[in-house]
C-alpha positions as CSV (number, residue, x, y, z in Angstrom):
1,M,-0.7,8.2,-11.0
2,N,-4.1,7.5,-10.1
3,V,-5.9,8.5,-6.6
4,N,-8.7,6.7,-4.9
5,G,-9.0,4.5,-1.5
6,T,-11.1,7.2,0.3
7,A,-14.5,6.1,-0.4
8,L,-16.2,2.7,0.8
9,S,-18.0,2.5,-2.9
10,T,-17.9,3.3,-6.2
11,G,-21.2,3.0,-6.9
12,E,-21.5,-0.7,-8.8
13,V,-19.6,-2.2,-5.4
14,Q,-19.0,-1.1,-1.9
15,L,-17.1,-2.5,1.1
16,G,-18.8,-3.2,4.4
17,V,-18.1,-3.6,7.6
18,V,-15.0,-4.2,9.0
19,R,-15.4,-6.7,12.0
20,A,-11.9,-7.0,14.5
21,P,-10.7,-7.1,17.5
22,A,-12.2,-3.8,19.3
23,T,-8.4,-3.2,21.4
24,A,-4.7,-3.0,20.7
25,G,-3.0,-6.6,21.5
26,E,-6.3,-8.5,21.3
27,D,-6.3,-11.7,19.0
28,G,-9.1,-12.2,17.1
29,E,-9.8,-11.9,13.2
30,L,-10.7,-9.0,10.6
31,S,-13.5,-10.3,8.0
32,F,-15.3,-8.1,5.6
33,T,-17.6,-8.7,2.5
34,V,-17.7,-6.4,-0.9
35,A,-20.8,-6.2,-1.8
36,T,-22.3,-5.1,-5.5
37,A,-24.7,-2.4,-5.5
38,D,-27.8,-4.2,-4.6
39,G,-26.2,-5.6,-2.0
40,Q,-24.5,-9.4,-3.5
41,P,-21.7,-10.1,-2.3
42,V,-19.2,-10.4,-4.7
43,T,-17.5,-13.6,-4.6
44,K,-15.7,-13.8,-7.8
45,Y,-12.7,-11.6,-8.4
46,E,-9.4,-11.2,-11.1
47,E,-6.3,-11.7,-10.1
48,A,-3.8,-8.6,-9.5
49,H,0.4,-8.8,-9.2
50,G,-1.0,-12.9,-8.0
51,K,-3.4,-12.4,-5.7
52,Q,-7.5,-11.7,-5.7
53,L,-7.5,-8.7,-3.0
54,H,-4.8,-7.0,-1.4
55,L,-5.3,-5.7,2.3
56,I,-3.8,-2.8,2.9
57,V,-4.0,-1.4,6.9
58,V,-2.3,1.7,8.3
59,R,-2.8,3.9,11.1
60,N,-3.8,7.5,10.4
61,D,-0.4,8.9,11.4
62,G,1.0,6.7,9.2
63,A,2.3,4.1,11.4
64,H,1.8,0.4,11.4
65,F,1.7,-0.5,7.9
66,R,0.8,-3.6,7.0
67,H,-0.1,-5.2,3.8
68,R,-1.9,-8.8,4.2
69,H,-3.6,-11.2,1.6
70,P,-7.1,-12.8,3.5
71,V,-8.6,-15.6,2.2
72,L,-12.0,-15.5,0.4
73,D,-14.9,-17.9,1.3
74,P,-16.1,-18.3,-2.1
75,E,-19.4,-19.7,-0.7
76,T,-20.5,-16.4,1.7
77,G,-18.0,-13.5,0.2
78,V,-16.4,-13.4,3.5
79,W,-12.7,-12.2,3.5
80,K,-11.0,-13.8,6.4
81,I,-7.4,-13.3,8.1
82,P,-6.3,-13.6,11.7
83,W,-5.5,-10.3,13.3
84,T,-4.2,-8.5,16.3
85,W,-3.7,-4.3,15.9
86,E,-0.3,-3.7,17.3
87,A,-1.2,0.0,19.0
88,A,-4.4,1.7,19.3
89,G,-5.5,4.6,17.5
90,T,-7.6,5.2,14.0
91,Y,-6.8,3.2,11.1
92,R,-8.1,3.3,7.4
93,V,-8.3,0.0,5.9
94,F,-8.1,-0.6,2.3
95,T,-9.1,-3.2,-0.5
96,D,-7.7,-3.2,-3.9
97,L,-9.6,-5.7,-5.9
98,T,-10.7,-6.3,-9.5
99,P,-14.3,-8.4,-9.4
100,A,-14.9,-10.8,-12.2
101,G,-15.5,-9.1,-15.5
102,G,-15.3,-5.4,-13.6
103,E,-12.8,-2.8,-13.3
104,S,-10.0,-2.2,-10.7
105,V,-10.8,-0.4,-7.6
106,T,-9.8,0.5,-4.0
107,L,-12.2,0.8,-1.6
108,S,-11.7,2.1,2.0
109,R,-13.1,2.4,6.1
110,T,-12.0,3.6,8.6
111,V,-11.6,1.1,12.1
112,E,-11.3,3.0,15.7
113,V,-9.2,0.3,17.8
114,A,-9.4,1.0,21.5
115,G,-6.1,2.0,23.9
116,D,-3.5,4.1,24.4
117,Y,-2.9,6.3,21.4
118,Q,0.5,7.9,20.7
119,P,0.5,9.6,17.6
120,Q,4.0,9.8,15.8
121,A,5.2,12.3,13.8
122,A,6.2,11.5,9.8
123,E,8.8,13.4,9.2
124,P,10.5,13.1,5.7
125,I,13.2,10.2,5.7
126,A,14.7,8.6,2.4
127,T,16.3,5.9,4.2
128,S,15.0,3.0,6.1
129,V,17.0,0.2,8.0
130,V,14.7,-3.5,8.7
131,D,16.4,-6.6,9.9
132,G,19.9,-5.5,9.1
133,Y,18.5,-4.2,5.4
134,E,19.4,-0.7,4.4
135,V,17.1,1.1,1.8
136,T,17.2,4.1,0.2
137,L,14.3,5.9,-1.8
138,D,16.3,8.1,-4.6
139,G,14.2,10.2,-5.9
140,T,11.5,13.1,-5.6
141,L,7.7,13.6,-6.0
142,A,6.7,16.3,-8.3
143,A,2.4,17.7,-8.3
144,G,1.3,16.5,-11.7
145,A,4.7,15.2,-13.5
146,G,6.2,11.6,-13.5
147,T,9.0,11.2,-11.9
148,L,11.5,8.4,-11.5
149,L,12.0,6.6,-7.7
150,T,15.0,4.2,-7.5
151,A,14.8,1.7,-4.5
152,R,18.6,0.3,-3.7
153,V,18.7,-2.3,-1.0
154,T,22.2,-2.8,0.6
155,R,23.5,-4.8,3.6
156,D,26.6,-4.6,5.3
157,G,27.3,-1.6,3.1
158,R,27.0,-4.0,-0.2
159,P,24.3,-4.6,-2.6
160,V,21.9,-7.0,-1.8
161,T,22.0,-8.5,-5.4
162,D,19.5,-11.9,-4.7
163,L,16.1,-10.2,-4.0
164,E,13.1,-12.5,-4.6
165,P,9.7,-11.3,-6.9
166,Y,7.0,-10.4,-5.1
167,L,3.8,-10.2,-6.6
168,G,5.1,-10.1,-9.6
169,S,8.1,-7.6,-9.4
170,F,10.6,-7.0,-7.1
171,G,9.3,-4.6,-4.8
172,H,5.6,-3.3,-4.3
173,L,5.2,0.6,-3.5
174,V,2.1,2.1,-1.6
175,A,2.1,6.0,-1.2
176,L,-0.5,7.4,0.5
177,R,-1.0,10.9,0.7
178,Q,-0.8,12.6,4.0
179,G,-4.2,13.6,5.7
180,D,-6.4,11.8,3.7
181,L,-4.3,9.2,3.3
182,A,-5.6,8.8,-0.5
183,Y,-4.0,5.7,-1.9
184,L,-1.5,5.5,-5.0
185,H,-0.8,3.3,-7.3
186,I,3.1,3.4,-8.3
187,H,4.2,1.6,-11.5
188,A,7.2,-1.2,-10.9
189,L,9.7,-0.5,-13.9
190,D,11.8,-3.7,-15.3
191,D,15.1,-2.2,-15.8
192,G,16.2,-1.8,-12.2
193,K,20.1,-2.8,-12.2
194,P,20.6,-6.0,-9.5
195,G,20.1,-4.6,-6.0
196,E,17.5,-1.9,-7.6
197,I,13.9,-1.6,-7.8
198,R,13.0,1.3,-10.0
199,F,9.2,2.7,-9.9
200,H,7.5,5.5,-12.5
201,A,5.4,8.0,-10.1
202,E,3.2,10.6,-10.4
203,A,1.8,13.0,-7.3
204,P,-1.2,14.4,-7.7
205,T,-1.0,17.1,-5.6
206,T,1.8,19.2,-3.5
207,G,2.2,17.4,0.0
208,R,3.5,15.2,1.8
209,Y,3.3,11.4,1.1
210,L,4.0,8.0,2.9
211,L,5.5,5.3,1.1
212,Y,5.9,1.9,2.0
213,L,8.3,-0.6,0.1
214,D,7.1,-4.6,0.3
215,F,10.6,-6.4,-0.7
216,Q,11.7,-10.1,-0.4
217,A,15.2,-11.6,0.5
218,E,16.2,-14.7,2.0
219,G,12.2,-16.2,1.6
220,V,11.2,-13.2,4.0
221,V,8.8,-10.0,3.0
222,R,9.8,-7.0,4.9
223,T,8.7,-3.5,4.5
224,A,10.6,-0.3,4.5
225,A,8.9,3.4,4.8
226,F,9.8,6.4,3.6
227,V,8.0,10.0,3.8
228,L,8.8,12.2,0.8
229,D,7.7,15.7,0.0
230,A,6.1,16.1,-3.3
231,G,6.4,20.2,-4.8
232,L,5.4,21.9,-8.0
233,A,7.1,20.0,-11.0
234,A,9.5,22.4,-13.6
235,P,8.3,24.5,-16.4
236,G,8.0,22.4,-19.2
237,R,9.0,19.2,-17.2
238,H,7.7,16.0,-19.0
239,D,6.9,12.8,-18.8
240,H,9.9,9.8,-20.0
241,H,8.3,6.9,-18.7
242,S,4.8,5.1,-19.5
243,H,2.6,3.1,-16.3
244,R,3.2,0.0,-16.7
């Protein structure tokens, strides 16, 4: 599992200033550009998981996670999306993208949102309930070793067997390391049973991780949030799953 997303530049491309409403509850627009090292806006991108750019926004305590897909103006290179902050605080804005002919990168900036900041503690939790769907994340994280995470989706006690494809698979999982909010890519596997979504994960270090699962049912994308602690891998542990 690769760790990135803690810098605004790779040396080849950089994330420009993120413009957004200044206070919580204010309706407006979130916009930004991605530029080359010489300051020219990037206007052409490769698609990944069905989109040219994935926008991930989360507050520094792990609350108020959002995964969105802004619209690119191909003439100016400006990405835009309607935006309202739900609450005050310091937010990390991640852009997951692949410039045309380049490599996949994740760039980020922080944005301060004025208002009454009320932090939320992120305690370990492996079951999340959203809109009547109960999602349980089975498995563990181990530093430096590959592990299997299985998300099981139920409703009224029964497996949800009609999950719909979203971004090329039946679930999209993002993990952030608590503290620096380093962005981790988790690879979906295609061998889950109905109502299950399996992922290959590898934590780079011990510590607490914030995980967010996007899944689609009945035409609606929902997000289930989890918190897992990564310990040390058992001696001699091998990675039985390849990255995809």
